[in-house]
N, C-alpha and C positions, 0 to 999 in steps of 0.2 A: 781552533782551541777546543770547540765542542766535539769535533771528530776525534781529536787526540784523547780527550777524557773518556769518550765512549769506548775507544779501543783499549785504553788502560783498564777500564772496568771489565771489559771482556777478557783481558789477559788475567786479571785476578780471579775471575770466575773459572777459567780453564785450569789455572794452577790449583785452585781449591778442589775442583771436581776430580782431577786426576792426581792430586797430591804431589805436585811437581815443585821442586825447589827453584829458586831464581836461576841458579846455574844450569839445572836440567832444562828449564824452559828456554834459556838462551841457546843451549846446545841444540835443542829441537828446532829453533828458529833458523840456526845456521844450516842445519841439514836440509830443511825445507827450501831455503833460498838456493842452496847449491843443487838441489834436485830439480828445481823448476825448469832450467834450460833443457833437461834431458827428457822432458815429456814428449818432445817432438820426435824422439828417437836418438840414435847415435849421431851427435852433431858433426863429427869429423870424418864421416864417410863422404862419398863424392857429392851427394845432393846437399848435405849440410854445409860442406866446405865451399861449394859453388855459391850457395846462398850467402854465406859470409863474405866471399870475395866480391859479390855484387854490391853488398852494403858498404864495403870498403871503398871500392873505386868510384862509386856513385856518390860518396859522402853521405849516404843515408844514415849509417851507423846506429842501428836500433839499440845496440848494447845487449842483445839477447845471447850473444856468444862472444868470447874473446880468447885470444891465445893465452895459455897458462904457462908455457915454458919460455925461458929467456930466448932460446933460438927462434921460437915461433913469433915472439914479439919483435925481434930484430928483423926477421923476414917480412913481417907485416908492415913495418915502417918503410923498408925499401920498396916493397910492393906498392904501397900507397903513394910514395913519392914518384914512382914511375907510372902507375896506373891511373891516378887521378887526372893529371894533365892530358894524357892520351884520351881518356874517357870524355873529358870536357870538349876537347877538339872534335872528337867523333860526333858527339851529340850536336855541337854547333854546326858541323858540316852537314849532318843529316837534316837538321832543322832548316838550313838554307835551301837544300835541295827539295825538301817537301814543300816549302813556301813557293819556290819557283814552279814546281809541278802544279800546285793548286792554282796559282795565278794563271798558268797556261790553260788549265781546264775551265776556269771561270771566264777567261777571255773567249774561249771557244763556245761556251754556253751562251754568253751574251750575243755573240755573232749569230749563233744558231737560232736564238729567239728574235733576231731581227732588230735588236736595240740599236739606236743611233750611236750612242757612245759605248763602244765595246771595251774601252780602257778600264783596267782594274785599279781602283784607288787603294791607298793604304788603309783607309777606313774599311773598305770591303774586306781586305785581308785580315785586319784585326778582328772584325766581327766574326768571320769564318773561324779564325783561330780560337776565339773565345768559346764559340759553340762546340768546337772540336774538343776543347778541354773539358767542358761540362759533360759532353757525351762520354768521353773517356772515363771520367770520374764516376758517372752513373753506371756504366757497364761494370767497372770494377767493384763498385759498391754492391750491385746486385749479385755478382759472383761470390764475393767474400762473405756477404751476409748469409748466403746459402751454405757455403763450406764451413765457415767458422761459427755459425749460429749467432751472429751479431745482429743487432738491429740495423736497418738500412742507414740510419744516421751514423752509427758507430763505424760501419764499413766505409761510408763516404768520408768520414773524418780520417780513418786510417789511410785511405787512398790519397787524400789531399796531403796529409803529413808525409806520406812516403814519396809522392811524385814531386813535391816541392823540396825534397831532401832534408826536411827538418828532422824527421826521425826521432821523435821523443822516446819511443819504445814502450809506451803504455799499451798500445795494441800492435801485436806482431803476428803475422800469418804463419801458418805451418808449424805451430807450436803445440798442437794438441793431437792426442790419439796416434802417436807414432807416424804422423803424416808424412814425414820425410822418407819413410821406408814403405809405407802401405798405400800411399795415394800418388803414384807417379804422374797421373794425368793432372792432378791438382798442382803438384810441384812444377810441372812443365808450364802450366797456365800462369802460375805466379811469376815465374822467371820471365816469360814472354811479356806478360802484362806490365811488369815493372820497367823493362827495357823499352817497350813500345810507348808506354805512358810518359816516360822521361823524354823520349824523342818528341812526342806531341807537345808536351809542356815547354820543352826547349825551343821548338819552332815558334810557339806563341810568344814566348819571352823575347825572342829575336825580333818579332814583329813589333812588340811594344817598345823595345829599345830604339828600333829604327823610327818608329812614330815620334818618340820624344826628340830624337835627333833632328828629324824633319821640322818639328815645331820650333826647336831652338834655332835652326838655320833660317826659318821664315822670320822669327823675331829679330835676328841679327840684321836681316835685310831691311827691316823697317826702322830699326832704332839708330843705326849709324848717323843718319842726317841730323837727328835730334841731338845726339852726343856731340857732333861737330859744331852744331849751332850753339850749344851751351858752352863749349870750350872757347868758341870765338867771342862770346859775350863776356866770359870771365877774363879773357886776355885784354879786351878793350877796356874793361873796368880797371 
């Protein structure tokens, strides 16, 4: 409420300073809001369209750009229906292969170090996956804080919201200084980072799910005798 009152007071000051009517001020607001997505450059050239396509099929959905024609909206719906399942399957498959490869490397490393037990436990894999996620987020935060002039925390927050596919849209990369047209190396890095980061996060989430499934299976092994005993007691009563 305090923030709203402050903004309303600021609105009144601007209207008085520039002698704007309520209708004129509202029209200016609409123009500014419609202009904001175009600060990155022409959205529907290849780079901007590719960026939009990534946010659709990965379900990030920042909301920084959206189709404006009915034909574009219809195509977007069909594209999402086809692309989202394929993307989920792809990331799951890549995650499983990454986990298998990491497990193999860790097993070889343990044998090379002469450890008695060279078996790789699920706890080992979850720990490695966790640190891989933290490292991925930190690398992205360092890069985006440099390119976007955000603080490290803001960039870390952006990476977390992006790679978990929450996609609030309060922070969106590639939206300043015609970046989509003038910074091809940054555009390429952003695309590669998002896709790679989603793969790493997907691999870690696969490990977490497997860990919970293993824990549930172990609980079921221990609890059935208790359940049978309690059923037998109730029947005898």
